[in-house]
C-alpha positions as CSV (number, residue, x, y, z in Angstrom):
1,L,-4.2,-9.1,14.8
2,G,-3.4,-7.6,11.5
3,A,-5.3,-4.7,9.4
4,G,-4.7,-3.1,6.1
5,L,-5.9,-0.6,3.5
6,R,-5.2,-0.4,0.0
7,Y,-6.1,2.3,-2.6
8,T,-6.3,1.8,-6.1
9,R,-6.8,4.3,-9.1
10,E,-6.9,3.1,-12.7
11,D,-7.3,5.3,-15.6
12,K,-8.5,3.6,-18.8
13,E,-9.0,4.9,-22.6
14,L,-10.4,3.2,-25.4
15,D,-8.8,3.7,-28.8
16,I,-10.1,1.8,-32.1
17,A,-9.4,2.1,-35.8
18,Q,-10.8,-0.9,-37.2
19,T,-10.3,-1.9,-41.1
20,F,-11.4,-4.6,-43.3
21,N,-9.4,-5.4,-46.6
22,G,-7.5,-2.0,-46.1
23,F,-10.9,0.0,-45.9
24,P,-12.0,1.5,-42.6
25,T,-15.1,0.2,-41.1
26,F,-15.6,2.0,-37.6
27,D,-13.3,3.8,-35.0
28,T,-13.5,5.4,-31.8
29,D,-15.7,8.2,-32.9
30,D,-18.5,5.8,-33.9
31,V,-18.4,4.2,-30.5
32,I,-18.6,7.7,-28.7
33,A,-21.7,8.5,-31.4
34,L,-23.5,5.6,-29.8
35,G,-23.0,6.9,-26.3
36,T,-20.2,4.7,-25.1
37,P,-18.0,6.3,-22.9
38,V,-14.1,5.9,-24.0
39,D,-12.3,7.5,-21.1
40,R,-12.8,6.0,-17.7
41,S,-11.5,6.4,-14.4
42,F,-11.9,4.0,-11.2
43,D,-11.2,4.5,-7.6
44,N,-11.2,2.2,-4.8
45,I,-10.3,1.8,-1.3
46,S,-10.2,-1.7,0.4
47,P,-9.9,-2.4,3.9
48,S,-8.9,-5.8,5.4
49,A,-8.4,-7.3,8.9
50,V,-7.4,-10.7,10.3
51,V,-7.7,-12.1,13.9
52,E,-5.8,-15.3,14.8
53,F,-6.0,-17.3,18.0
54,D,-3.8,-20.4,19.3
55,F,-6.0,-22.4,21.2
56,T,-3.3,-24.9,21.8
57,S,0.1,-25.2,20.4
58,D,-1.4,-27.4,17.8
59,V,-4.8,-25.6,17.0
60,M,-4.8,-22.2,15.5
61,G,-8.2,-20.4,14.7
62,Y,-8.8,-17.3,12.6
63,A,-11.3,-14.7,11.3
64,S,-10.8,-12.6,8.3
65,Y,-12.7,-9.7,6.6
66,T,-11.5,-8.5,3.2
67,E,-12.9,-6.0,0.3
68,G,-11.6,-6.3,-3.1
69,F,-12.0,-4.5,-6.5
70,K,-11.6,-5.1,-10.0
71,S,-11.8,-2.2,-12.5
72,G,-14.4,-1.9,-15.3
73,G,-13.6,-1.8,-19.0
74,W,-15.0,-2.9,-22.3
75,S,-16.2,-5.7,-24.2
76,T,-15.9,-5.6,-28.1
77,L,-16.2,-8.3,-31.1
78,L,-14.5,-5.5,-33.1
79,T,-17.1,-6.0,-36.0
80,G,-18.9,-2.8,-35.2
81,A,-19.4,0.3,-33.2
82,D,-22.4,-1.4,-31.8
83,T,-20.5,-4.3,-30.4
84,T,-18.4,-2.2,-28.2
85,K,-20.0,-1.8,-24.9
86,A,-18.6,-0.8,-21.5
87,F,-18.9,-2.4,-18.3
88,D,-18.3,-1.2,-14.6
89,E,-16.1,-2.1,-11.7
90,E,-16.7,-5.1,-9.6
91,T,-16.4,-5.0,-5.9
92,V,-16.6,-7.8,-3.1
93,R,-16.9,-8.3,0.6
94,A,-15.5,-11.2,1.6
95,A,-15.4,-12.8,5.2
96,E,-13.7,-16.5,6.3
97,V,-13.5,-18.3,9.6
98,G,-11.3,-21.4,10.1
99,L,-9.1,-23.7,12.1
100,K,-5.7,-25.0,11.2
101,S,-4.4,-28.0,13.1
102,E,-1.3,-30.5,13.3
103,L,-2.3,-33.3,15.7
104,L,-0.9,-36.6,16.7
105,D,2.4,-35.6,16.8
106,R,2.3,-33.7,13.6
107,R,1.2,-36.9,11.7
108,L,-2.3,-35.5,11.0
109,R,-2.9,-32.0,9.4
110,L,-6.5,-30.9,9.4
111,N,-7.9,-27.6,8.1
112,V,-11.5,-26.5,8.1
113,S,-12.8,-23.2,6.8
114,A,-16.1,-21.3,5.8
115,F,-16.5,-18.4,4.0
116,F,-19.1,-15.8,2.6
117,N,-18.5,-13.6,-0.3
118,K,-20.8,-10.8,-1.3
119,Y,-20.3,-9.5,-5.1
120,Y,-21.6,-5.9,-6.2
121,D,-21.8,-5.5,-10.1
122,L,-20.0,-8.9,-10.5
123,Q,-18.4,-9.0,-13.8
124,L,-19.6,-11.9,-15.8
125,E,-20.0,-12.8,-19.7
126,D,-23.6,-12.9,-21.2
127,V,-24.9,-13.6,-24.6
128,D,-27.0,-11.1,-26.8
129,E,-29.9,-11.8,-29.1
130,N,-27.5,-12.5,-31.7
131,G,-25.4,-15.4,-29.8
132,N,-22.6,-13.0,-29.3
133,F,-20.7,-13.2,-26.0
134,F,-19.9,-9.9,-24.2
135,A,-18.8,-8.8,-20.5
136,T,-21.5,-7.4,-18.3
137,N,-22.3,-6.6,-14.7
138,V,-24.8,-8.3,-12.4
139,G,-26.3,-6.3,-9.6
140,A,-25.3,-8.6,-6.7
141,A,-24.3,-12.4,-5.9
142,E,-23.4,-14.3,-3.2
143,I,-20.7,-17.5,-2.9
144,K,-20.5,-19.2,0.3
145,G,-19.0,-22.5,1.1
146,V,-17.0,-24.7,3.3
147,E,-13.7,-26.4,2.7
148,I,-12.0,-29.4,4.6
149,E,-8.5,-30.6,3.9
150,A,-6.6,-33.4,5.9
151,T,-3.1,-34.9,5.4
152,A,-2.0,-38.3,7.5
153,V,1.5,-39.4,7.5
154,L,1.0,-43.0,8.1
155,T,4.5,-44.2,7.7
156,D,7.8,-42.6,6.8
157,Y,7.0,-43.7,3.3
158,L,3.2,-43.4,3.1
159,E,0.9,-40.4,3.1
160,L,-2.9,-39.9,2.7
161,F,-4.5,-36.9,1.6
162,G,-8.1,-35.5,1.1
163,H,-9.9,-32.6,0.2
164,Y,-13.8,-31.7,0.1
165,S,-15.4,-28.4,-0.7
166,F,-19.2,-27.4,-0.8
167,L,-20.3,-24.2,-2.7
168,D,-23.5,-22.4,-2.9
169,T,-23.9,-19.5,-5.3
170,E,-26.9,-17.2,-6.3
171,V,-27.4,-14.1,-8.2
172,T,-29.4,-12.0,-5.8
173,E,-29.9,-8.8,-7.6
174,G,-30.2,-7.6,-11.2
175,G,-29.4,-10.1,-13.6
176,T,-30.6,-10.7,-17.2
177,P,-34.1,-12.2,-17.3
178,G,-34.3,-15.0,-19.4
179,S,-30.7,-15.7,-19.3
180,G,-28.4,-17.7,-17.4
181,L,-27.7,-14.7,-15.2
182,D,-31.2,-14.3,-14.2
183,K,-31.9,-13.4,-10.4
184,G,-32.1,-16.5,-8.4
185,N,-29.7,-18.6,-10.8
186,E,-26.6,-20.1,-9.9
187,L,-23.4,-18.8,-11.2
188,S,-21.7,-20.7,-14.0
189,N,-18.7,-22.9,-13.6
190,S,-19.6,-23.5,-9.8
191,P,-20.1,-27.1,-8.5
192,D,-22.1,-27.5,-5.5
193,G,-19.7,-30.1,-4.2
194,Q,-16.4,-31.6,-5.0
195,W,-13.7,-34.0,-3.5
196,Q,-10.3,-35.6,-4.0
197,I,-8.5,-38.4,-2.0
198,G,-5.2,-39.7,-2.7
199,F,-2.0,-41.3,-1.6
200,S,1.7,-40.5,-2.0
201,L,4.3,-43.2,-1.7
202,R,7.8,-42.6,-1.3
203,P,9.9,-46.0,-1.2
204,R,13.6,-45.5,-0.5
205,L,15.6,-47.6,-3.1
206,T,19.1,-46.8,-2.1
207,S,20.9,-44.5,0.4
208,S,20.9,-41.7,-2.1
209,G,17.7,-41.9,-3.8
210,S,13.9,-42.8,-3.6
211,W,10.9,-43.1,-6.1
212,L,7.7,-41.1,-5.7
213,I,4.3,-42.9,-6.5
214,R,1.2,-40.8,-6.4
215,G,-2.3,-41.8,-7.3
216,S,-5.6,-39.7,-6.4
217,W,-9.3,-39.8,-7.3
218,S,-11.5,-36.7,-7.6
219,H,-15.2,-36.0,-8.3
220,R,-16.8,-32.7,-9.4
221,G,-20.5,-32.1,-8.8
222,E,-22.9,-30.8,-11.2
223,Y,-22.6,-27.2,-12.3
224,Y,-24.2,-24.8,-14.8
């Protein structure tokens, strides 16, 4: 059983003095005039806890809960005060359960885990009406999944390994209607499934050296 508590405070200040061909174009005062804050402070207290249990000498189970925090900031194209926008801090509540095992006289390593992450004010990249990218916050999003990984030592020279993961993501609150961040959409760059299998061969050539031959095959599912 373990537990922890982390306190974070970050103070940030935006200072811009943009010029073009030696002539000033916009500065911090122009950003303030549009109502964008240039002095910001972020505070967060993040707890964590983990419980581990040895079912046998070769099989261990665990459960964990963690909260995380990422401070906010600004996104700017440096082409004008109107392209400088503030975004808020992001928080996450993450839970995970799993099993770790070493079986068959430690020749088979098998690990299984399932996780659920709930993000609040998730920081993502969006596109405005002019096609410009900028950082923004989504009201809430969920990421849940399962991971399985295995390694089998067949001989002193040959090892097989494999990994599979399933991922389910969704914007659950807020979002930008008509964009990729709309409520109910999947998060970008989040394939629903991916796997990898391979081998590692280490033939001994002499008493003082060996070769390492490694090969793998992988697949990544569709994603937005």
